[in-house]
N, C-alpha and C positions, 0 to 999 in steps of 0.2 A: 443483657436481655436476650441477645442472640443465642448465647449459650443455653439459657433457660428454655427458649423456644425450641432449639434443636433437640434438647434432651426430652422435652415433653412430646414433640412430634415423633421422634425416633421410637420412644416407648409405645406411643399410640399405634404407629404403623406396625411395629413388631407384634403387639398384642392382637391387632386386626388380622395379620397373616397367620398367627398361631390359631386363633379362633376359627378362621375360615378353613384352614387345613384340617383341624380336628373335626369340625362339624361335617365337612364334606366327606371325609373318610368314614366317619360314623354313619352318615346317611347311605353312602355307597355300600358299606359292609352289610347293613341291614338288608338292602335290596339284593345283594348277591346271595345272602343266606336264604332269603325267602324265595328267590327265583333260581336257586342252585340247579334244579333239574333242567331248566331251559338253557342255562349257560353251558351245562355239560352236553346237552343235546346239540347245541350249536357248534361246540368244539368238535364233537365227533363228526358232524356233517362237513365242516371245512377240512378236517383231516382226510376224510374219505374222498373229497374232491381234489385233494392234492395241494390245497392252498397252504397248509402247514404240515410239517412232518410229524411233530410231537403233539400229543393231546394237551399236555400241560401248557405248552407255549400257546396253543390255540385257545385254551381256556382264559389265560391272561389277556390275550389279544381281544377276545370277545368282551371282556370287562372293560378294557381300555377303549374299545370301539363304541361301546354303549355309554359309558360314563365320562369319557373325555370331553365331548362337546357340552355335557351337562355341567361341567365345572363353571363355564361362562354363564350359563343360565342360573346356576345356584348363586353366583356372585351378584347377578342382577337382582334377584329376588331378596337377597339377604343383606345387601350393603347397608341399608338403614339400620337394621337391628344389630349388625356386627359393629357398626360405628359406636352405638350406645354401649355394647358390651366391651369394646376395646377401651372406651373412655372410662368405664367403671373399673376395669382392671388397672389402668394406668394410675388413676387417682387413689385407688385403694392401696396400691404399692407405695405411692408417695405419702399417703397418710400413715401407713404402718411404719415407715422409716423416718417419720417426723420431718420429711422434706417440706411439707406445707408450712410447718411452723418456722422453718429456716427461711422460707420465702417471705413470710410476713415479717419476720425479725429483720430482714434486709430492707424493709420498707416497700416491698413490691405487693400491690393489691392482688387478691386471688382472682379478680376478673382477668388479669393478665394471662392466667393459665387457660381461661376459657377461649380466648381468641386463637391460641395456638392449636387447640383441639378442633375448633370450628374450621380453621384454615386447612388442617389435614383432612377433616371429614369432607370439606368442599372438594378437595383434590380427588378423593376417592369417588365421590359422586360424579365428578366430571369424567373420571375413568369409566364409571358405569354408563354414562351417556354415550361415550365413544364405543363401549362394548355393545350397547344396544344398536347403535347406528352402523357399526362397521363389522363386528365380529359375529354376533348372533345371526344376522341374515345369511352368512356363509354356511352356518350349520342348521338352518331352519328345517331343511328336509330331514336331516338325521335326528333332530330333536322330536320329530313326529313319529319315529319308529317305536314299535313295541318290542318286548322281549321275544315274542314269537317270530319277529322278523330277523333276528340275529343270524348271520351267516348265509342268508338267502340272497340270491342275485336279483330276484324280482320282488324283494321284500316290501317295497313301498308302492307297488302297483295297485291300482284300484280302478273300477269302471267309472266313466264320466257320464252321468245322466244328461239329458237334453239341457244345455246351458245357453242362455241368451247373452250376447255381448251388447255393447252400447249402441251399436247400429241396428239392433233388432234381429241379427242373424243367429242361427242356432248351431251348436256344436255338440256332437255325440261321439263317444269313443268306447269301444269294448274294454280297453285297458290303457292306463296312463301311468308312466313311471316318472315321478317328479325329480328323481336323481339324474337320469339321463335325458329328461325332457323329450321323451319319445312316446308317441301314441300309436296304438295298433287298432285296426278296425275303425278308421277315421270316416266320419260323415259330417259334412258341412252343408247347411241349408241357408241360402241367401234369400232374403225377403224384401219386398218393397215397403213403401210407407203404410199401406193398408194391411200388411202382414201376409200377403199372398206370396207363394213360392215363385222365385225367379230362376234360381239355379241350384242344382243338386250336385255336390262334389263328393266323391268317395275315393278312398285310397287304402291299401293294405296297411300302410304305416306312414307316419309323418314325424318330422323333427322340427323343433323350434329354432328359428333364426332370430336372435336377440337384436341384431343390428337393423334388420328390416322389419321387425315386428310382424313376422308371418310364419305360417306353418309350411315347411318345405315337404311336399308330397313325394312319396315313392310309389310309382305306378298309379298315379292319380288320374281320374277321369271325371269330367263334368258334363252334365246334361242341362242345356238351357231350355226352360219351359216355353213352349209356343202357345200363346193364348188362343190361337185359332182352334175351332172345333169343326171337324168334318165327320159327317155321318154319326154324330153323337159321341165321338171319341176325340179326346184332347190329343193333338199332334205334337210330337217333339222330334227335333233333329237327332241324328245319331250321336253317341258320346264322343267328346273331344278330349285329347290329352290335357291334363291340368298339372302344372308344376308347383303351384303354391296356393295358399288360402289365407288372405290377409284378415286379421282380426286383432282386437286388443285383449282377447282371452289368452293371456300368457300363461306359462306353467305356474307362476306364482298366484295368478288370479284363480286358476282352476283348483290349486291346492288349498287356497284360502277358503274357497267355498266348501271344500270337502272337510277340512279340519278347522274348527272354530278357533283353536288356540294358535294356529299357524300365523295369523296376522300379527299376533303380539311379538313374534320373533323378527319381524321385518323392520326395515328402516322407515323413517318418516316419509322419505321420498317414495318408497314402494307403497306405503299406505295411501298416499295421494293418488298414485297411478291405479291402485285397485279400486278406489272410490270413483275415479273417472270411468273405469271400465264397468262399473256396476257390480263388481264382485264383493264390495264392502259398502255398507251404508255410510254416507257422508258424515252423519252425526257420530257414528262409531269410530270412524277414522279420526275425526277431530278430538274425540275424548282420549284416544290413545296418544295422539300427538301432544296435546296440551298436558295430559297426565304425566308424560315423561319429564317435562319441566317441573310440573307441580310436585312430583315425588321427590325431586332433589330438594326443593324448598321445605317440604314436610319433614324430610330426614334431618335437615339442619335445625329446624324449629324444635323438633322432638328432642334432639341432642341438647339444645340450649335449655329446654325445660328439665331434662334429667341431670344436667351437670351439677346444680346446687345440692343434690342429694349427697354428693361425695366431697364437696369442698367445705369441710367442717374445720372450725378453728380449734376445737378441743377434741377430746376423746369421743369416739362414736363407735357404735356396733356396725361392723362391716356387713353382716348378714342382713340387718334391717335396712341399710342403705340400698343394698342390691335388690331386695324384695320390693322396696318402695319404688325404685327406678323402673324395675321390670313391670310392675303393676301399671305404671303410667305409660311407659314407652311402647310396650308390645301391643296393647289394645288400640292405642292412638294411631300407630302406623297402619295396623290392619284395617281399622274403621275408615281412616282417610283414604286408603287404597280402594276400598269398596265404594265409597262415595264418589271418588273421581272416575271410577270405571263404570258404575251402574248408570243407566239412562234415567234421567229425571224428566218427567213429562212437562213440556212447556218451558224448560230451562235450557239455555244454550250450553254447549259443552264447556266453553271457557268459564262461564259463571259457576257451573257445577264443580269444576276443578279448583276454582278460587275459594270455595266455601271453607274447606279445611284450613287453607292457608290464612284466610281472614280470621278464623276462630283461634288458631294457634299463635298467631303473631303477637297479640297483646299479652297472652299468657307467657310467652317466651321472654318478651321485653320486661315484664314484671318480675319474672324469676331472676333474670340477670341483674336487674336494677336493685332488687332486695338482697342480693348476695352479700353477706357480710365480708368486709375486707380485713 
């Protein structure tokens, strides 16, 4: 039995790797063809700046720089569908070579093949969870870049409009670079419980200190508002040097407010921090956190539903099996992802995520139970 399990798992993982590689290369090639002018422009720009000596090398480097981090993102989005595809290729090959007949002739039920595929799929989905929690957050800034940002040093910079933190203080910046975590044109307004201005802090630039959760100011000054009024004019003391400005508006929180998709690339711990800082709605953070676990279960259930299409005891049309499995698997995974991600009025995030799982579980159990041996 161990030999059979190793054989099925080995073929399944190999087919998964081949499918992933071919589809990613295909998608990347289409992007390069459609955006060829921007890649060539970026290559010329970095050659002129002296970053690379040859334009051909710079062109390849721009492609790798843009699509390299997206390989992890592509894996995260496609792991469920790729598992179904790898399962289909694995059992189609075994059906064509009559290996399934040999398995039944040896007295081994076909359900035994299902558990090997489900175990391998579970391992790949666990890798997907680790990828989401550990790898994607490291490339989150790069994944937000556009083709027009290739080769530029200030490619990700954007202005920060007046933004409120959890304490009610306001932050404004003329430019913010999420890659270097640097702000230029810093303005911080501290307010009291009534919303009145207490202190105004300015600085030409500021850098984020992760350990102390503060913005370290360069040439910063602060003015403390004096509530006293003399001759109809509000009095204020002279500006004082300011070294830092404490807030929970971290670079991730600022970027998440600017890019809606940025939060999806962060870890569950980062989502919790963003929700506490007010950069992300609590319900939205809960949907993302629960949805990551729910997507693993949905992928396994859809795989279990699709397996019986390929485990046939007699001759069968491979094309018909593939079309039937794809017709069920692809819409089910897409609709389940939409249901788990979309806000449903009056329904907690955990319940919304559980709806597709609750609907698919009896179907998957029935499909496996009715599988002929």
